[in-house]
Z-matrix of the N, CA and C atoms (Angstrom, degrees):
N
C 1 1.417
C 2 1.490 1 110.90
N 3 1.294 2 116.09 1 150.92
C 4 1.478 3 123.74 2 -178.92
C 5 1.516 4 107.59 3 -133.12
N 6 1.325 5 119.54 4 130.37
C 7 1.425 6 120.53 5 179.25
C 8 1.560 7 106.44 6 -102.10
N 9 1.343 8 114.43 7 139.18
C 10 1.469 9 118.89 8 173.54
C 11 1.512 10 106.64 9 -100.88
N 12 1.282 11 117.38 10 115.94
C 13 1.437 12 125.95 11 -175.34
C 14 1.504 13 113.27 12 -102.94
N 15 1.277 14 118.54 13 143.39
C 16 1.451 15 121.19 14 169.29
C 17 1.512 16 105.48 15 -124.99
N 18 1.345 17 115.35 16 128.83
C 19 1.478 18 120.22 17 175.76
C 20 1.492 19 112.09 18 -85.10
N 21 1.278 20 118.53 19 121.99
C 22 1.447 21 121.48 20 -179.92
C 23 1.506 22 112.81 21 -78.40
N 24 1.291 23 117.47 22 164.32
C 25 1.452 24 125.39 23 179.81
C 26 1.508 25 111.55 24 -54.13
N 27 1.356 26 115.26 25 -38.61
C 28 1.500 27 120.13 26 -174.30
C 29 1.541 28 108.86 27 -81.57
N 30 1.330 29 119.77 28 0.51
C 31 1.510 30 121.32 29 177.60
C 32 1.552 31 111.03 30 95.67
N 33 1.301 32 119.08 31 -6.69
C 34 1.458 33 118.71 32 176.81
C 35 1.536 34 109.57 33 -83.05
N 36 1.355 35 112.92 34 158.03
C 37 1.438 36 119.19 35 179.78
C 38 1.493 37 109.99 36 -102.95
N 39 1.315 38 116.56 37 153.09
C 40 1.460 39 123.28 38 172.51
C 41 1.492 40 108.78 39 -131.61
N 42 1.319 41 119.67 40 122.85
C 43 1.463 42 121.86 41 176.13
C 44 1.529 43 106.67 42 -84.35
N 45 1.316 44 115.41 43 118.97
C 46 1.420 45 121.56 44 -178.05
C 47 1.505 46 115.12 45 -91.40
N 48 1.364 47 116.11 46 -29.52
C 49 1.447 48 120.02 47 -179.27
C 50 1.505 49 107.88 48 -155.04
N 51 1.314 50 113.78 49 150.92
C 52 1.495 51 122.76 50 173.35
C 53 1.556 52 103.80 51 -118.34
N 54 1.288 53 111.81 52 119.26
C 55 1.547 54 116.85 53 -178.81
C 56 1.522 55 105.77 54 -101.14
N 57 1.365 56 112.28 55 144.66
C 58 1.428 57 118.46 56 175.31
C 59 1.527 58 110.68 57 -128.83
N 60 1.275 59 117.21 58 -177.37
C 61 1.463 60 123.19 59 -175.65
C 62 1.537 61 108.70 60 -48.63
N 63 1.343 62 116.47 61 131.50
C 64 1.447 63 122.74 62 176.74
C 65 1.516 64 112.85 63 91.94
N 66 1.316 65 120.04 64 -13.75
C 67 1.480 66 120.19 65 -179.28
C 68 1.545 67 109.38 66 -77.76
N 69 1.304 68 113.86 67 155.01
C 70 1.443 69 121.43 68 -178.41
C 71 1.497 70 109.85 69 -109.49
N 72 1.332 71 116.76 70 136.29
C 73 1.480 72 123.51 71 -174.65
C 74 1.453 73 108.75 72 -134.01
N 75 1.347 74 115.85 73 145.71
C 76 1.433 75 119.55 74 170.75
C 77 1.504 76 119.86 75 90.28
N 78 1.311 77 119.61 76 -1.39
C 79 1.465 78 121.44 77 -179.21
C 80 1.524 79 111.95 78 -62.81
N 81 1.308 80 116.25 79 -19.58
C 82 1.474 81 119.25 80 178.92
C 83 1.607 82 110.73 81 -59.40
N 84 1.326 83 113.10 82 -25.43
C 85 1.468 84 117.56 83 179.89
C 86 1.525 85 111.36 84 -64.43
N 87 1.329 86 117.76 85 -18.88
C 88 1.483 87 120.38 86 178.14
C 89 1.504 88 110.05 87 -78.54
N 90 1.372 89 118.21 88 -12.34
C 91 1.421 90 121.77 89 -179.74
C 92 1.521 91 114.42 90 -113.88
N 93 1.321 92 115.00 91 -10.31
C 94 1.495 93 121.93 92 -173.19
C 95 1.484 94 107.45 93 -143.32
N 96 1.341 95 114.07 94 160.40
C 97 1.500 96 118.17 95 -178.41
C 98 1.553 97 110.14 96 -86.30
N 99 1.286 98 119.45 97 -0.03
C 100 1.433 99 120.80 98 179.84
C 101 1.533 100 111.70 99 -146.49
N 102 1.317 101 115.32 100 166.46
C 103 1.462 102 119.86 101 174.90
C 104 1.484 103 110.10 102 -93.11
N 105 1.306 104 114.20 103 145.61
C 106 1.498 105 121.32 104 -175.94
C 107 1.523 106 111.34 105 -72.08
N 108 1.347 107 116.39 106 -36.18
C 109 1.485 108 122.40 107 -169.06
C 110 1.504 109 111.02 108 -132.32
N 111 1.309 110 119.23 109 164.92
C 112 1.488 111 124.89 110 173.20
C 113 1.559 112 107.13 111 -88.54
N 114 1.295 113 116.13 112 136.61
C 115 1.438 114 119.45 113 175.38
C 116 1.515 115 107.44 114 -104.41
N 117 1.316 116 117.51 115 128.28
C 118 1.490 117 120.99 116 -174.51
C 119 1.532 118 106.15 117 -131.37
N 120 1.293 119 116.03 118 119.72
C 121 1.511 120 122.88 119 178.00
C 122 1.478 121 107.97 120 -67.52
N 123 1.303 122 118.59 121 134.44
C 124 1.461 123 126.89 122 175.34
C 125 1.512 124 112.54 123 -96.02
N 126 1.310 125 115.52 124 -16.00
C 127 1.437 126 123.24 125 175.75
C 128 1.523 127 107.51 126 -157.10
N 129 1.350 128 115.95 127 -175.31
C 130 1.508 129 120.25 128 -179.74
C 131 1.505 130 107.54 129 -59.26
N 132 1.337 131 114.43 130 133.97
C 133 1.485 132 118.81 131 -176.86
C 134 1.500 133 108.14 132 -132.84
N 135 1.335 134 116.29 133 136.26
C 136 1.436 135 122.90 134 171.16
C 137 1.569 136 105.51 135 -109.13
N 138 1.258 137 114.83 136 127.92
C 139 1.482 138 118.38 137 -177.33
C 140 1.541 139 111.03 138 -130.65
N 141 1.236 140 112.39 139 152.89
C 142 1.505 141 119.56 140 175.69
C 143 1.446 142 107.76 141 -112.71
N 144 1.308 143 116.92 142 117.96
C 145 1.483 144 122.84 143 -178.16
C 146 1.543 145 109.39 144 -92.76
N 147 1.311 146 117.36 145 129.26
C 148 1.447 147 120.09 146 -178.79
C 149 1.566 148 105.22 147 -115.08
N 150 1.342 149 118.88 148 114.05
C 151 1.451 150 120.11 149 -179.96
C 152 1.540 151 112.92 150 -61.04
N 153 1.326 152 116.21 151 149.56
C 154 1.449 153 120.33 152 -178.57
C 155 1.569 154 111.60 153 -56.78
N 156 1.327 155 114.90 154 -34.52
C 157 1.486 156 120.04 155 -179.15
C 158 1.543 157 110.50 156 -62.85
N 159 1.319 158 115.39 157 -32.45
C 160 1.472 159 119.37 158 179.92
C 161 1.548 160 110.03 159 -72.82
N 162 1.344 161 114.40 160 -37.61
C 163 1.474 162 118.26 161 176.34
C 164 1.546 163 110.99 162 -64.39
N 165 1.254 164 114.38 163 -43.19
C 166 1.507 165 120.77 164 177.08
C 167 1.513 166 111.80 165 -60.22
N 168 1.351 167 117.91 166 -41.33
C 169 1.450 168 123.01 167 178.58
C 170 1.517 169 109.79 168 -65.95
N 171 1.311 170 115.78 169 -37.21
C 172 1.480 171 119.97 170 179.54
C 173 1.560 172 111.58 171 -55.10
N 174 1.328 173 114.63 172 -38.16
C 175 1.444 174 118.62 173 179.11
C 176 1.504 175 111.37 174 -56.66
N 177 1.343 176 116.41 175 -42.85
C 178 1.434 177 121.43 176 177.92
C 179 1.500 178 114.36 177 -76.69
N 180 1.338 179 114.59 178 -52.91
C 181 1.485 180 120.98 179 -164.58
C 182 1.559 181 113.16 180 -90.07
N 183 1.266 182 117.78 181 -24.55
C 184 1.504 183 118.33 182 -175.79
C 185 1.550 184 108.87 183 -147.89
N 186 1.265 185 119.84 184 68.76
C 187 1.471 186 119.13 185 -176.32
C 188 1.530 187 112.16 186 -63.19
N 189 1.343 188 117.15 187 -24.93
C 190 1.470 189 119.35 188 178.64
C 191 1.568 190 109.45 189 -68.51
N 192 1.310 191 116.66 190 -44.33
C 193 1.461 192 121.75 191 178.14
C 194 1.530 193 109.03 192 -62.89
N 195 1.283 194 118.28 193 -42.30
C 196 1.436 195 125.06 194 -178.94
C 197 1.499 196 109.76 195 -60.55
N 198 1.413 197 117.09 196 -45.61
C 199 1.437 198 122.40 197 175.92
C 200 1.494 199 111.35 198 -60.44
N 201 1.339 200 118.50 199 -40.89
C 202 1.460 201 122.28 200 179.32
C 203 1.524 202 111.35 201 -63.31
N 204 1.330 203 115.14 202 -42.31
C 205 1.489 204 119.60 203 178.77
C 206 1.484 205 109.31 204 -65.03
N 207 1.348 206 119.96 205 -44.06
C 208 1.447 207 123.08 206 177.85
C 209 1.521 208 111.83 207 -64.10
N 210 1.295 209 116.42 208 -35.79
C 211 1.488 210 121.90 209 177.44
C 212 1.512 211 110.09 210 -62.71
N 213 1.384 212 117.05 211 -45.55
C 214 1.433 213 119.03 212 177.58
C 215 1.552 214 112.89 213 -66.48
N 216 1.333 215 116.38 214 -36.84
C 217 1.491 216 115.71 215 175.43
C 218 1.522 217 108.35 216 -64.49
N 219 1.261 218 120.42 217 -41.68
C 220 1.450 219 122.91 218 179.21
C 221 1.499 220 111.07 219 -59.73
N 222 1.346 221 117.64 220 -41.28
C 223 1.467 222 121.04 221 178.12
C 224 1.494 223 110.24 222 -62.63
N 225 1.324 224 117.79 223 -42.07
C 226 1.511 225 123.89 224 179.76
C 227 1.576 226 108.05 225 -60.68
N 228 1.375 227 117.25 226 -45.35
C 229 1.454 228 121.54 227 -179.09
C 230 1.532 229 109.48 228 -67.60
N 231 1.283 230 117.96 229 -41.84
C 232 1.465 231 119.49 230 -178.82
C 233 1.507 232 110.62 231 -65.60
N 234 1.353 233 120.64 232 -37.51
C 235 1.388 234 123.51 233 173.95
C 236 1.575 235 111.00 234 -61.79
N 237 1.326 236 112.42 235 -41.77
C 238 1.493 237 116.19 236 179.59
C 239 1.530 238 111.62 237 -61.95
N 240 1.322 239 116.29 238 -39.78
C 241 1.462 240 120.55 239 178.20
C 242 1.478 241 109.26 240 -61.72
N 243 1.351 242 115.61 241 -43.53
C 244 1.485 243 120.36 242 -178.04
C 245 1.531 244 109.71 243 -62.88
N 246 1.322 245 116.39 244 -43.84
C 247 1.471 246 122.51 245 177.55
C 248 1.485 247 109.24 246 -57.09
N 249 1.286 248 116.77 247 -51.86
C 250 1.478 249 122.33 248 -175.94
C 251 1.512 250 108.37 249 -58.43
N 252 1.276 251 120.05 250 -46.78
C 253 1.475 252 123.08 251 178.83
C 254 1.473 253 113.88 252 -59.18
N 255 1.325 254 115.28 253 -43.84
C 256 1.492 255 122.48 254 -174.23
C 257 1.527 256 110.60 255 -76.70
N 258 1.334 257 117.27 256 -36.82
C 259 1.469 258 121.98 257 -171.08
C 260 1.492 259 115.94 258 -92.04
N 261 1.324 260 117.46 259 -5.40
C 262 1.469 261 120.03 260 177.42
C 263 1.499 262 114.29 261 -110.45
N 264 1.309 263 118.90 262 4.08
C 265 1.453 264 121.43 263 -179.87
C 266 1.511 265 111.48 264 -122.76
N 267 1.310 266 117.22 265 143.70
C 268 1.449 267 123.31 266 176.52
C 269 1.488 268 111.03 267 102.13
N 270 1.342 269 112.58 268 176.62
C 271 1.494 270 122.84 269 176.45
C 272 1.557 271 109.75 270 -57.14
N 273 1.354 272 113.52 271 154.74
C 274 1.470 273 118.79 272 -178.16
C 275 1.521 274 110.37 273 -58.21
N 276 1.378 275 119.45 274 -41.42
C 277 1.484 276 121.90 275 -175.46
C 278 1.548 277 108.73 276 -70.61
N 279 1.350 278 116.60 277 -32.73
C 280 1.464 279 120.12 278 178.34
C 281 1.552 280 107.96 279 -66.80
N 282 1.294 281 116.70 280 -45.18
C 283 1.522 282 117.32 281 178.66
C 284 1.462 283 110.32 282 -65.71
N 285 1.347 284 119.59 283 -39.11
C 286 1.513 285 118.16 284 178.14
C 287 1.525 286 111.29 285 -64.13
N 288 1.315 287 117.83 286 -41.53
C 289 1.495 288 121.07 287 178.37
C 290 1.541 289 108.62 288 -58.63
N 291 1.272 290 116.75 289 -41.32
C 292 1.474 291 120.65 290 -177.76
C 293 1.504 292 110.00 291 -68.11
N 294 1.360 293 117.91 292 -39.99
C 295 1.471 294 121.98 293 176.86
C 296 1.524 295 109.91 294 -63.10
N 297 1.343 296 116.46 295 -47.25
C 298 1.480 297 118.87 296 -178.00
C 299 1.528 298 110.09 297 -60.82
N 300 1.288 299 116.80 298 -37.00
C 301 1.483 300 117.89 299 178.31
C 302 1.470 301 112.94 300 -70.07
N 303 1.320 302 117.53 301 -39.79
C 304 1.469 303 122.54 302 179.45
C 305 1.550 304 112.71 303 -68.33
N 306 1.319 305 114.74 304 -30.76
C 307 1.469 306 119.51 305 -176.58
C 308 1.582 307 111.00 306 -86.33
N 309 1.268 308 117.19 307 11.06
C 310 1.481 309 117.85 308 175.78
C 311 1.537 310 111.51 309 -60.30
N 312 1.291 311 116.14 310 145.62
C 313 1.476 312 119.57 311 -175.33
C 314 1.506 313 111.68 312 -69.02
N 315 1.316 314 117.54 313 -17.65
C 316 1.504 315 123.28 314 172.76
C 317 1.530 316 104.51 315 -158.94
N 318 1.376 317 112.35 316 172.65
C 319 1.487 318 113.54 317 -179.21
C 320 1.520 319 113.29 318 -70.64
N 321 1.309 320 121.27 319 -16.87
C 322 1.384 321 122.81 320 -177.43
C 323 1.547 322 111.48 321 -107.30
N 324 1.269 323 120.62 322 -7.25
C 325 1.486 324 126.63 323 -177.15
C 326 1.515 325 110.31 324 -73.33
N 327 1.314 326 116.38 325 147.86
C 328 1.442 327 122.15 326 168.11
C 329 1.510 328 113.06 327 -103.54
N 330 1.354 329 115.78 328 18.44
C 331 1.427 330 121.66 329 178.09
C 332 1.553 331 108.03 330 -109.24
N 333 1.339 332 116.63 331 126.78
C 334 1.403 333 123.45 332 178.27
C 335 1.505 334 110.86 333 -118.32
N 336 1.310 335 117.42 334 131.87
C 337 1.445 336 124.13 335 -179.11
C 338 1.573 337 108.80 336 -107.34
N 339 1.329 338 114.83 337 120.77
C 340 1.462 339 117.87 338 178.61
C 341 1.580 340 107.67 339 -108.19
N 342 1.308 341 113.45 340 -172.22
C 343 1.437 342 121.78 341 177.44
C 344 1.486 343 108.31 342 -128.38
N 345 1.351 344 118.28 343 -163.34
C 346 1.430 345 121.75 344 -175.88
C 347 1.543 346 113.57 345 -59.44
N 348 1.341 347 116.57 346 158.15
C 349 1.503 348 119.62 347 177.90
C 350 1.536 349 109.61 348 -62.62
N 351 1.359 350 116.01 349 -33.80
C 352 1.472 351 118.65 350 -179.76
C 353 1.501 352 110.34 351 -64.04
N 354 1.351 353 117.46 352 -41.24
C 355 1.441 354 123.13 353 179.84
C 356 1.486 355 112.55 354 -68.83
N 357 1.404 356 115.94 355 -40.10
C 358 1.424 357 122.31 356 177.58
C 359 1.528 358 107.64 357 -60.09
N 360 1.299 359 117.33 358 -47.30
C 361 1.468 360 120.86 359 178.19
C 362 1.523 361 112.36 360 -61.63
N 363 1.321 362 117.06 361 -36.49
C 364 1.444 363 120.01 362 178.11
C 365 1.505 364 113.09 363 -66.96
N 366 1.315 365 114.91 364 -39.63
C 367 1.493 366 120.29 365 178.34
C 368 1.534 367 110.64 366 -65.91
N 369 1.339 368 116.22 367 -48.49
C 370 1.419 369 124.67 368 -171.41
C 371 1.526 370 114.88 369 -88.26
N 372 1.312 371 115.00 370 -5.95
C 373 1.483 372 117.93 371 -178.50
C 374 1.533 373 111.88 372 66.59
N 375 1.356 374 116.93 373 47.26
C 376 1.419 375 117.28 374 178.92
C 377 1.574 376 108.13 375 -143.70
N 378 1.295 377 115.67 376 164.78
C 379 1.510 378 116.72 377 179.31
C 380 1.539 379 111.63 378 -73.92
N 381 1.321 380 111.64 379 163.13
C 382 1.494 381 118.05 380 177.42
C 383 1.509 382 108.93 381 -60.42
N 384 1.315 383 117.99 382 -40.29
C 385 1.437 384 121.77 383 179.31
C 386 1.541 385 113.35 384 -60.12
N 387 1.328 386 114.15 385 -43.80
C 388 1.472 387 118.22 386 178.95
C 389 1.544 388 110.84 387 -65.00
N 390 1.335 389 114.82 388 -44.51
C 391 1.517 390 119.26 389 177.24
C 392 1.476 391 110.54 390 -55.44
N 393 1.352 392 117.54 391 -46.33
C 394 1.429 393 122.53 392 -176.94
C 395 1.518 394 110.33 393 -64.28
N 396 1.340 395 116.55 394 -44.93
C 397 1.458 396 121.59 395 -178.72
C 398 1.521 397 110.40 396 -63.29
N 399 1.294 398 119.13 397 -40.91
C 400 1.484 399 121.13 398 179.96
C 401 1.505 400 111.58 399 -68.04
N 402 1.328 401 118.13 400 -39.14
C 403 1.451 402 122.72 401 179.63
C 404 1.557 403 106.53 402 -64.24
N 405 1.331 404 115.31 403 -46.42
C 406 1.506 405 116.81 404 -178.33
C 407 1.507 406 113.03 405 -67.00
N 408 1.350 407 118.90 406 -30.04
C 409 1.417 408 121.97 407 176.19
C 410 1.567 409 109.50 408 -67.87
N 411 1.318 410 115.90 409 -44.43
C 412 1.459 411 119.83 410 179.99
C 413 1.564 412 111.20 411 -65.69
N 414 1.296 413 114.84 412 -31.99
C 415 1.506 414 120.51 413 174.62
C 416 1.484 415 110.96 414 -65.18
N 417 1.361 416 118.24 415 -51.55
C 418 1.470 417 124.35 416 177.41
C 419 1.563 418 112.14 417 -57.61
N 420 1.312 419 115.48 418 -39.17
C 421 1.479 420 118.69 419 -179.27
C 422 1.560 421 113.53 420 -80.38
N 423 1.323 422 115.89 421 -4.13
C 424 1.441 423 121.51 422 174.33
C 425 1.521 424 113.15 423 79.86
N 426 1.344 425 118.67 424 12.96
C 427 1.439 426 122.22 425 -178.05
C 428 1.525 427 111.13 426 -81.07
N 429 1.338 428 115.57 427 -19.77
C 430 1.457 429 121.49 428 173.00
C 431 1.525 430 107.26 429 -139.34
N 432 1.314 431 115.09 430 157.96
C 433 1.529 432 119.87 431 177.81
C 434 1.563 433 106.65 432 -144.99
N 435 1.337 434 112.84 433 132.23
C 436 1.475 435 116.94 434 179.09
C 437 1.504 436 109.65 435 -66.37
N 438 1.311 437 117.16 436 141.26
C 439 1.495 438 121.99 437 -179.42
C 440 1.578 439 104.38 438 -100.61
N 441 1.331 440 114.82 439 129.13
C 442 1.463 441 123.75 440 175.32
C 443 1.552 442 109.93 441 56.02
N 444 1.295 443 118.86 442 32.24
C 445 1.435 444 122.47 443 176.19
C 446 1.465 445 115.01 444 66.38
N 447 1.340 446 119.22 445 8.93
C 448 1.507 447 122.69 446 -179.53
C 449 1.531 448 109.85 447 -78.87
N 450 1.299 449 113.74 448 164.85
C 451 1.449 450 120.19 449 179.98
C 452 1.517 451 112.52 450 -94.97
N 453 1.331 452 121.07 451 -7.48
C 454 1.436 453 121.48 452 -167.65
C 455 1.555 454 112.69 453 -118.89
N 456 1.304 455 118.99 454 -16.29
C 457 1.482 456 121.46 455 -179.57
C 458 1.528 457 109.59 456 -113.87
N 459 1.277 458 114.85 457 133.03
C 460 1.476 459 120.92 458 -175.05
C 461 1.509 460 109.30 459 -135.66
N 462 1.348 461 111.52 460 138.57
C 463 1.507 462 115.96 461 168.69
C 464 1.543 463 102.76 462 -89.80
N 465 1.273 464 115.85 463 130.59
C 466 1.501 465 120.62 464 -176.71
C 467 1.512 466 111.87 465 -114.98
N 468 1.299 467 111.99 466 152.65
C 469 1.443 468 121.90 467 175.16
C 470 1.543 469 103.71 468 -91.22
N 471 1.327 470 117.12 469 96.35
C 472 1.436 471 122.40 470 -170.55
C 473 1.516 472 109.84 471 -60.73
N 474 1.278 473 118.35 472 -47.44
C 475 1.495 474 120.90 473 -177.71
C 476 1.577 475 108.96 474 -61.30
N 477 1.329 476 118.87 475 -44.95
C 478 1.464 477 119.00 476 -179.39
C 479 1.514 478 112.29 477 -65.50
N 480 1.335 479 117.71 478 -36.80
C 481 1.410 480 119.98 479 -179.63
C 482 1.583 481 111.44 480 -76.35
N 483 1.342 482 115.79 481 -33.29
C 484 1.478 483 116.72 482 173.96
C 485 1.528 484 111.14 483 -63.26
N 486 1.396 485 115.98 484 -39.24
C 487 1.437 486 119.36 485 177.65
C 488 1.558 487 109.99 486 -66.21
N 489 1.307 488 116.37 487 -42.61
C 490 1.471 489 122.21 488 177.13
C 491 1.524 490 110.18 489 -62.48
N 492 1.269 491 118.93 490 -40.43
C 493 1.493 492 121.31 491 -178.43
C 494 1.513 493 112.89 492 -68.20
N 495 1.355 494 116.71 493 -21.56
C 496 1.463 495 119.79 494 178.88
C 497 1.541 496 112.65 495 -88.87
N 498 1.327 497 116.13 496 -7.42
C 499 1.467 498 119.74 497 179.21
C 500 1.540 499 109.85 498 -62.48
N 501 1.268 500 113.92 499 142.29
C 502 1.524 501 116.31 500 174.98
C 503 1.524 502 104.20 501 -102.85
N 504 1.319 503 111.07 502 162.78
C 505 1.504 504 118.94 503 177.14
C 506 1.534 505 107.05 504 -62.38
N 507 1.355 506 113.43 505 132.91
C 508 1.481 507 117.19 506 179.03
C 509 1.493 508 109.53 507 -101.04
């Protein structure tokens, strides 16, 4: 996983996107002289770098491949917009439930991998203390369970979290 960070004027960070296997990053450099955000790996990452010159040649030599690349980039950005909309609205526990569901290792897995409390707070727009309190509440309620005593991998009760994620602010 890779987080795309933006540093705010007040010195705080905001995580704008979480990228996973297969996502495309950095194509904005083909349109601008700089990157908009910092990319920070959250675990070991294997990446394929495509030089700008190759992208420019794709326009001429393989427009179909270029369109496919742009389509994948658009898909990644659309998913980021969806994440942002879902993870920044609602009660803290609703946003946490949504994050845990989105961070599943696959669509059928009941294992969710998170990152530091600071990063969780940055993604969800909450303090570290609130993130910690919500995780501890979900642990006490049995909706999540730490795997192997670690702080970052949880077995989740998908049905309970899906119900939680559908809750509206009361």
